[in-house]
Legacy VTK file of the C-alpha trace (Angstrom):
# vtk DataFile Version 3.0
C-alpha trace
ASCII
DATASET POLYDATA
POINTS 122 float
0.002 -0.003 -0.001
1.464 3.254 -1.069
-0.728 5.554 1.028
0.054 3.947 4.404
3.348 5.787 5.133
1.783 9.174 4.394
-1.253 8.455 6.575
0.856 7.394 9.537
3.130 10.429 9.336
2.599 12.704 12.356
1.696 16.300 11.631
3.604 18.998 13.491
2.089 22.134 14.991
2.160 25.345 12.986
4.093 28.284 14.303
2.449 31.685 14.837
5.140 33.177 12.622
3.995 31.028 9.736
0.271 31.737 10.274
-0.081 35.219 11.832
-3.309 36.470 13.418
-5.310 38.764 11.151
-7.928 40.928 12.828
-10.905 41.130 10.490
-13.279 42.874 12.911
-12.262 44.783 16.038
-12.030 42.634 19.175
-14.466 44.711 21.213
-18.078 44.500 22.213
-20.569 46.757 20.514
-22.242 49.427 22.604
-25.663 47.755 22.515
-27.432 44.462 21.899
-30.550 43.792 19.862
-33.804 42.701 21.452
-34.523 39.865 19.037
-33.914 37.101 21.576
-36.316 38.621 24.126
-39.223 38.088 21.737
-38.695 34.312 21.526
-41.673 32.301 22.724
-41.183 30.208 25.836
-42.723 26.751 25.796
-44.133 25.845 29.193
-44.815 22.367 30.563
-44.285 20.521 27.312
-43.685 17.157 28.988
-46.787 17.438 31.202
-48.892 18.459 28.218
-47.703 15.456 26.216
-48.585 13.098 29.092
-52.015 14.730 29.422
-52.760 14.379 25.696
-51.606 10.740 25.731
-53.974 10.011 28.614
-56.837 11.822 26.906
-56.259 9.970 23.641
-56.098 6.637 25.475
-59.412 7.369 27.228
-61.165 8.833 24.153
-60.885 12.415 25.474
-62.842 11.782 28.640
-61.417 14.250 31.163
-62.876 12.459 34.180
-60.459 9.545 33.645
-57.302 11.718 33.735
-57.546 13.869 36.906
-53.935 13.261 37.971
-52.491 14.397 34.616
-54.782 17.435 34.497
-53.809 18.563 38.001
-50.098 18.031 37.237
-50.391 20.154 34.093
-52.319 22.914 35.890
-49.756 23.014 38.720
-46.878 23.193 36.264
-48.543 25.969 34.307
-49.285 27.944 37.480
-45.621 27.710 38.509
-44.613 28.909 35.019
-47.016 31.878 35.153
-45.751 32.860 38.611
-42.122 32.715 37.537
-42.838 34.735 34.388
-44.655 37.415 36.393
-41.718 37.572 38.853
-39.311 37.998 35.906
-41.520 40.744 34.505
-41.544 42.633 37.808
-37.747 42.416 38.023
-37.402 43.618 34.419
-39.768 46.552 34.986
-37.779 47.649 38.033
-34.556 47.399 35.969
-32.821 45.449 38.708
-29.443 44.285 37.469
-28.332 41.364 39.634
-25.450 39.011 38.896
-26.449 35.482 37.987
-29.851 36.421 36.582
-30.983 36.388 32.983
-30.956 39.941 31.684
-33.135 41.254 28.891
-31.789 43.492 26.125
-32.876 46.702 27.870
-30.981 45.760 31.033
-27.910 44.696 29.046
-27.882 47.982 27.153
-28.127 49.877 30.426
-25.242 47.829 31.820
-23.103 48.378 28.694
-23.624 52.143 28.911
-21.849 52.078 32.290
-18.734 50.589 30.658
-18.325 52.074 27.167
-15.592 50.963 24.758
-13.006 53.360 23.452
-13.840 53.494 19.762
-11.165 54.651 17.379
-12.789 52.944 14.370
-16.417 52.992 13.327
-17.862 49.638 12.392
LINES 1 123
122 0 1 2 3 4 5 6 7 8 9 10 11 12 13 14 15 16 17 18 19 20 21 22 23 24 25 26 27 28 29 30 31 32 33 34 35 36 37 38 39 40 41 42 43 44 45 46 47 48 49 50 51 52 53 54 55 56 57 58 59 60 61 62 63 64 65 66 67 68 69 70 71 72 73 74 75 76 77 78 79 80 81 82 83 84 85 86 87 88 89 90 91 92 93 94 95 96 97 98 99 100 101 102 103 104 105 106 107 108 109 110 111 112 113 114 115 116 117 118 119 120 121
């Protein structure tokens, strides 16, 4: 086999001198973020909903035969609604706390406190 010696040959690392770093865009954060991600729809209680629909389908959509699944789904949804309302209150107060998910408005406010020195416009 002719290709075996070339396949077994170890490849050496490339030196930075041979392949230098080329900065295409400036290595700095922009002064703001877009709000596109905030508008994404949250899916709540997907697993509980699937179990509920499976039970309903099995029992020909008779709700009286699936009380456990219905109560589990309602409890899960209530917890989701409560957590979403708590997030909304925090976002309206513009509380910036470490370790929490920040929306685009809060991130923009935070980035205004620490602006970048811009010598180039991009």
